[in-house]
C-alpha positions in Angstrom: 35.9 79.2 67.3 36.7 75.5 65.8 39.6 78.0 63.9 40.6 79.8 67.3 41.1 76.5 68.9 43.0 74.9 65.8 45.4 78.0 66.1 45.9 77.8 69.4 46.8 73.8 68.9 49.1 74.7 66.5 50.9 77.5 68.5 54.6 76.9 69.2 55.4 80.5 70.0 56.4 79.8 73.6 57.8 76.2 72.9 56.1 73.4 73.2 53.9 74.1 76.4 50.9 72.2 77.2 47.6 73.5 76.0 43.7 72.9 77.3 42.4 69.6 75.3 38.9 71.5 75.5 37.8 74.4 74.3 39.3 77.7 75.9 36.4 79.0 76.4 33.4 79.0 79.3 30.1 80.2 78.3 27.8 81.7 80.7 24.4 83.9 80.7 25.4 86.6 82.2 27.3 89.9 80.3 30.4 89.5 82.5 33.7 87.5 81.1 36.2 86.8 83.8 39.5 87.1 82.2 42.8 84.9 84.0 46.3 84.1 83.4 46.3 80.9 82.2 45.7 77.3 82.5 46.5 75.3 86.1 47.7 71.7 85.9 44.7 70.9 88.5 41.3 73.1 86.8 39.8 72.8 83.8 42.7 70.9 81.9 41.4 67.9 83.9 37.6 68.8 84.5 36.5 70.6 81.3 35.1 73.9 83.7 36.9 76.7 84.7 37.5 77.0 88.9 36.2 73.1 88.8 38.5 70.2 89.6 38.6 66.8 87.9 36.3 65.6 91.0 33.4 68.3 90.3 34.4 70.3 93.1 35.0 74.1 93.2 38.6 75.0 94.0 39.4 77.6 96.4 40.0 80.7 94.1 36.4 79.6 92.4 35.2 79.6 95.9 36.1 83.0 96.5 35.0 84.5 93.0 31.7 82.9 93.4 31.4 84.7 96.6 31.8 87.6 94.9 29.5 87.4 92.0 27.0 86.5 94.5 27.0 89.3 95.4 25.7 90.6 91.9 22.9 87.7 92.3 24.7 85.2 89.9 27.3 82.8 90.2 30.3 81.3 88.4 28.6 79.3 86.2 26.4 82.6 84.6 29.8 84.1 83.5 31.9 83.9 80.5 35.5 83.0 81.1 38.6 82.8 79.3 42.4 83.1 79.9 44.9 85.7 78.5 47.4 82.7 77.8 46.3 79.2 76.0 49.1 77.6 77.8 49.8 75.8 81.0 53.0 78.6 82.5 54.8 76.2 85.1 57.3 79.0 85.1 55.5 82.1 86.3 59.0 84.4 85.0 57.6 83.5 81.4 53.6 84.6 82.2 54.3 88.3 81.0 56.0 87.0 77.4 53.5 84.0 77.0 50.4 86.3 77.4 52.2 88.7 75.3 52.3 85.9 72.6 48.6 84.8 72.9 47.5 88.6 73.0 45.7 88.5 69.0 44.2 84.9 70.1 43.0 86.5 72.8 41.2 89.7 71.2 40.2 87.1 68.6 38.1 85.0 70.6 36.6 88.0 72.5 35.2 89.4 69.1 33.3 86.3 68.8 31.7 86.7 72.4 28.6 88.5 73.5 29.3 90.0 77.0 29.7 93.7 77.9 31.8 93.9 81.1 35.4 92.1 81.6 37.0 91.4 84.7 40.9 90.7 84.5 42.1 89.1 87.6 45.5 90.4 88.5 48.1 92.6 86.9 49.2 90.6 84.1 45.2 90.2 82.5 44.9 93.6 83.0 47.6 94.7 81.0 46.8 92.1 78.5 43.2 93.8 78.1 44.7 96.9 78.6 47.4 96.8 76.3 49.8 98.8 78.5 52.0 97.7 81.3 50.7 98.4 84.9 53.0 99.5 87.4 51.1 98.8 90.6 48.0 97.0 90.5 46.2 98.6 93.0 46.1 101.8 91.2 43.8 100.6 88.7 41.9 98.3 90.5 38.3 98.9 90.7 38.5 101.5 88.2 36.4 101.4 84.7 38.1 101.8 81.2 36.6 101.2 77.8 38.4 99.1 75.4 37.7 98.6 71.6 37.2 94.9 70.7 36.9 94.2 67.2 33.7 97.0 66.3 32.6 96.9 70.4 33.4 99.0 73.1 33.8 96.5 76.4 33.7 97.9 79.9 36.8 96.7 81.6 37.2 96.6 85.8 40.4 95.0 86.8 39.7 93.1 90.0 42.5 91.7 92.6 42.6 87.7 91.8 41.1 85.4 93.7 43.6 83.1 94.8 43.3 82.3 98.7 46.6 82.8 99.0 46.2 86.6 98.1 44.9 88.3 101.2 42.8 90.7 98.9 41.1 88.4 97.2 38.0 88.7 98.8 37.9 91.9 100.8 39.6 93.9 97.8 36.9 93.1 95.6 33.6 92.9 97.8 33.1 96.6 97.1 33.9 96.6 93.3 30.9 93.6 93.2 28.7 96.0 94.7 29.5 98.6 92.4 29.0 95.9 89.5 25.7 94.5 90.8 24.0 98.1 90.7 25.8 98.0 86.5 23.9 94.9 86.2 20.7 95.8 87.6 
């Protein structure tokens, strides 16, 4: 992982954007990896923990994700987590381009983790992991896909982003997590 961290630190494909100063992975004990878009300025870039602020409090998106994970009998500390883009993207118009630039780093990172299920949060992470453009997120949310990562096949189940401004952040994902619970048992 140190080589990946160095590759991330040395990368300038998107210009000289700010990057995480900590490892861009959160390792949990579950078989799930949650895949986000890119780090936010007030997220784990300051706290060192995904979905937590600098005061150690769970942020709004993390609270919703945690509530969903509780359906499965786990919590946010149990999941593996990384983001497609390794830089802080302030201009969302550049997100797809920057995620494309980071895709090889992401897949190298994922090859070195032990998990079975990937939950990409939203359209761009879903596109990155599936390797194709998605016209409408609602057409793939909750559906199951198999993706080859290194020598292993992983189950990918796209979810809606858990941002509180997303009206589907909980209600749109609730049945997905109920179905996921049976896969984990």
